[in-house]
N, C-alpha and C positions, 0 to 999 in steps of 0.2 A: 186650686194650687195654693198652699200656704206660703208664708213668708220664707221659711227655711228652704223649702223645695225651690222656690223662686231664686233664692240666693245661690243654691247649688247649681241651678241651670245657668244663671247669669255668670257665675264664676267660671264655669267650664267653657262657656262660650267665649269669655274674655281670654282665657288661657289659650284656646285654640287659635283665636285671631292673632294674639301676640306671637305665638309660635310661627304661624303662617306668615306674618308680616316680617319677622326677623329672618326667616330662612327661605322665603319664596325665591330668592335669587338663585339658590342651588337647584331649584327645579328648572330654571332657565339654563343653568349650566348643563343640565342633562341634554337638552335639545341642542345646545351649542356643541357639546361633545359629539353628538351624532353627525352634525355638519362637519366638524373638524376631522373626524375619522374618515368620512367620505372624501374630503379634500386631500388629506394626507396620503390616501391610497394612490393618487396620481402623481405624487412627488417622486423625483428621482431618488435613487439610493445614495449611499455615502459617496461624497465627492472627494477628489484630490485636493484637500484643503491644506492651509498652512499648518505644518506640524510643530506643535509646541512641546517643550520639555516639561514634564510633570514629576512631582513627588507624590507618592501614594503613602498615606499615613494610616496605620492600623493600631488602634488602642486595644490591647488584649489583656485580659485577666484570667489566668488559668484556662487557656484555650489550646492546650497542646494537641487535642484530638482533631480540631478542625482547621487550625490556622494554615497548615501545609496545603490544603486544598485551595484555599483562597489565593495564596501566593502562586500556586501552580496555574490557576486561572488567569492571574494577572500576567504571568510570563507567556501565556499562549495567545496574547492579544494580536489582532491584525493591525499592529501599530509598531513602529520601530522600537525594538527592545532597548536600544541605547538612549531613548528619550523618556524612559520610565525608570525611576528609582523607587524602591520599596523600603519604607521605614516602619519598623514595629516598635512600639513601646510596651514592654512587658511590665505591666503596672501592678505592683503589689502581688506578684505571682508566687505561689507556693508549689507549683508543678514544674514541668519542663517546657513551658511555652518559649522561653528564651532559646533553648537548644533547638526546638522544632522549627522555629522561625528562621534561625540562622542557617540550619541545615537546608531549608527550602530555598535559601538564596536572598534573604532580606538583610538589611542593615538594622541591627537590633540594639536597643538600649533598655536597661532596667531602671525602674523607678520604684522607690519605696517611700511612701508617705502615708501614715495612718490618719493624719489630720485632714489633709486635702484629698478626699476620696471622690472619685467620679471621673467620667470620660472627659469632661471639659478640662480638668487639671492635667490629665494625661496628654491630651492634644496640645495644650499650651507648652508642656515640657518638651515634647518632640519638636514643635515649631521653633522653639528657642534653641534647641540643639542643632537643628538644621541651619538656622540663621548663623549660629556660631561656628559650626564645623564645615558647612557645605554651601556657604553663601556664593562661592565662585560658580556654582552650577546654574545660577540665574533661572530658577524654576518659574514658569509662567503662572502656575497654579498648583493647588494641593487637592488631591482626592482624599476623601475620608470614608473609610469602611470599618465595619465591625468585623471581628475575627471569624465569625460564623458565616460571612457572606461568600458568595461565588459570583463571578461576573461573566457575561456572555463575551464571546471572542471579539465582537465589534463594539464593545462597551466604550472603550476609551476613544476610538475613532468617532463614534457618534457624539460623545460629550465634547470632543475637540471641535466638531463642526458647530455645535450650538454656542460654545465658548467663543468661537471666532466671529459670531454674529454680534458680539458686543456685550453679552451677559457676563457679569463678573461673579455670579453665583448660578450654578446649574444643578438641578436635581434630576432624578431618573425614574425609570419604570421599575417599581418594586414588586417582585414576584417572590415566591416562597419555595424552600427546599422540601418542606414537609406538609404541604396542603392536605394530603390524604391521611394524616395520622389520626386525627379525631376532630370533634366538633369545636374544640378550643383552637387548635392550630389553624383550622379552616376558617374560623371566625376572624382571626387576625388577618389571614391571607386575603380573604375576600374584601375586607375593609381597605387594605393597602392597595389592592387593584382598583377599587372604586376611587380611592383618593388620587391615584395616579391619573386615571383616564376620565374621571367625572368631576374632579376639582382642578387638578393642575393642567390638564389638557385644555379645557375651556378657558382657563385663565391665560394660558399661553396664546390661544387663538384670539382672545379679546384684547391682548396686549396689556394685561394687568399683571400683577406679580404673583408668582407661585410661592410655595413654601417647601422647605426641606423637611424631611421626615426621618430623623434619627441617623440615617446612614445613607451611603450611595449618593454623594454629592461632591461638587467641585467648587473651589473658592479661588478667586484670583489672588495672586501673591501680593499685589498692591493693596488690596483690601485688608488682608491680614496684617500687613506692615502698618497701615494707617490705624488699625485698631490696637496695635501693640501686642499682637499675639492673639490667642484665643481667650477672650475675657468673659465668657459666658459660663456661669457655674451654678445656675439654678438646677432643679431636679430634671427639667426638660430643656437642656441646653440647645437642642435643635430648634424648638419653636421660639425660644428666647432670641436666638440668633436671627431667625426669620423676621420676627417682629421688630427687632432693633434695626435691621437693615431697611425694612419697608418704611419705618418712621423716618429714616434718613433720606428716603427717596430712591433707594436701590430697587431694581426690578429683577426678581429671581426668575430664571428660565427653566424650562422643562424639556428634556430630550426623551421622547418615547422610544427612540431607536436603541437607547442604552438600557439594557435589561440586566438587573442583578437579582440574586436570590438570597434570602436570609432564612434563618431557622426560627420558628415560632414556638413558644412554650406549649407544653402538652398537658400539664397538670393544672388544676384550678388554683392550687396554692401559689404556684409560680406566676400564673396569670394575674391573680389577685394582687400579689406584691408588685408586679411590674406596672399594672394599670393604676394601682394606688399611687405609685410614684408619679406616673404621668398626670393623674388628676390633680395631685398636690402641686406639681410643677406648673400646670395651667393656671391654678390660682395664684401661684407666686408670680408668674409672668404678668397676669392681669393686675396684680397689686403693684408691680414695679413699672409697668408700661401702659396700663389702662388709660391713665390721664392723657398721656402723649398720643395714644391711638385716637381718643375722642377728639383731641385738638386737631389731629390730622384729618379726621372725617369732616369736620366743619370748617376747616381752613379753605376748602375748595381747590386744593392743589391737585395735580395730575394723579397723585397716589391716594387720593381721599377714599376711593372705592376699595383699594387694597387694604387701607387701614380699617375700613368697615368689615371687610371680609375676615381679616385676622381677629378683629374684636369678636366676631361671631364664633370663630374657631376656639378661642380661649375662654369664651363664656359658654360652658357646655350646655347643650340643649337638655341634657339629663336633669339639670337643676329645675328647669321649667316643668318637666315631667314629674320630678320629685315633689314640687310644690302642689301640683294638681293631685297627685296620689295621696299626699299627706293630709290635705284638706278634706278630700272625699273620704279617706279612711277614717279621719277623726269624726266626721259626721256619722259614718256607718257605726263606729264603736259607741258613739254617744247614743244613737238610736237603739242599738242592740242592748246596752246596759241600762236603758231607761232614763238616761240623763236628759235626753230630748225625747219628747213623746211623739208618737205618730208613726204608723206603718209607712206613710209616704216618705218620711225622712230616710228610712232604711232602704226603701225601694229606689229612691232618687239617687242616693249616694252610692248604692251598689251598682246601679246601672251606669252612673258616671265613671266609677272606678274601672269597671269592665270596658267601657268605651275608650277610656284613656289608654289602658294597656293594649287593648285591641287595635286602636288606631296606630300606636307606635309599632306594634308587630307588623301590621299590614304595610306601613310605609317602608320599614326595613326589609320586609320580604320582597317588595317590589324592587328596591335598590339591589338586593342580592340577586334576584332573577335577571335583571337587566345586565348587571355586571358579569354574571356567569355566562349569559348567552353571548355577549359581545367579546368576552375574553376567553371563550371556550377553548381555543387552541393553545392558549398560554397556561391553562390550568392543567397541571400534569397529574391526573388521577383517573380512576375509572369513571365511566359515564354515570353509573348509579350513585356514586359518591358525590359527584358534582350536583346532581339533583337533590340528594338528601341534605347536603350542607346548605342549600338555599333555605331549607326549612329550619335548621338549627341556627343559622346566622342571626336572625332577630333575637333569639334567646340569648346568644352570646352578647350581643350589643345591649340587651336589657340589663345584664348584670353590671353594666356601668353605673346604673342608678345607685345601688347600695355602695359601690366603690366610691363614687363621687361624694356621697353623703359622709362616708367614713373619713375621706380625705379632708373634709372641712374641719374636723375636730382632732384628727390624729397627727402626731409628729412623725413624719415619714423620712426615712433614711434610704440612701441608695443601697440596693442589694444586688449582688451578681446573679445572673441566670446561667445555669449550666447548659452547655451546648454539646450534644452527643451525636448529632446526625452527620456522619462522615460520608459525604457524597461528592462526586465531581459534577460538572455541568452536564455531562453526558448521562450520568446516573439519574439526575433530576428529570431530564427529558424522557 
């Protein structure tokens, strides 16, 4: 074995060990999730808990097609209607979102600002409007949804129960309206199910902090007041909020009884733009909060593990994979074009490249299969599609690699995603 082949072998061994060291705790999470699922089966159902008054905030941009169904699902809750007020901010809309939301029974405000674009600014606008015009309502907390969401009839009752346990931020079980549309929508949907039950559930079971994921969460009014509104305006305001709260010592809860559905992109262009924003947003969060997270890890406080967990979430594993692929690919090209001599170089780099991609595919396939089997009843599509989409799930996730690379160098702006799946909760089921 020559020196170049030895280097390739040692490099790939090092990359594998580094990846395993960083993310081995998520394998432990899988086993904890199995235990938690078993234990929660014996738990009693929803209890007669203290009933809090809540405001529901929906940030909507050109969502006239779907927003009525969300409002309808909120109004059908097994929770006193007088304790739920629905607020919609029609943000820079050019359609009839305002009229559709008002007709469905929401309190609606319009916002037009071409400079401050994004969900975070819309949320802050509505929170300040509520504080100014509805302070006498004394809301205990604020639910946040996207306009394309739908919520199960026991959603608010379940979230209220977890909220009453002392959690000032609570996230929920994220399902999808259009799992069965194609390999792209199912890729998103399967990951969100995995995130709910194999990341947030074990975190909850182990008494560490969970993380919110874009939509479907509840925040205590006191926390919003202490923050001075919604102050998070990076491209991924959800993970920014989660990280900032965990650094402060806040523990985010998870309610698996509270199920909501959202619509996933179905074209690769839409998916590329959305995930490009997410990837760039993760880099922004790491740039703004990475130092504080590292300090939190090594300070030895009770939230040190949660800080580590969040650091691993916003340091995408795809970058380690990308480094391995680029190094092996460079050696392969150098051998192919004669820059480096020796058939062994081509063979070694080719084998390492195939092993790298193959290992990623196998790991993701296993995650997809486990999630599909355990969440089988919650995945609303035909049996053969459930099976087929476990095969395409790793391919969907692998496309994060070029997206993460592009995000490193590209200036990314927020772009709206059109939502066209008009369904009720019953339709989804």
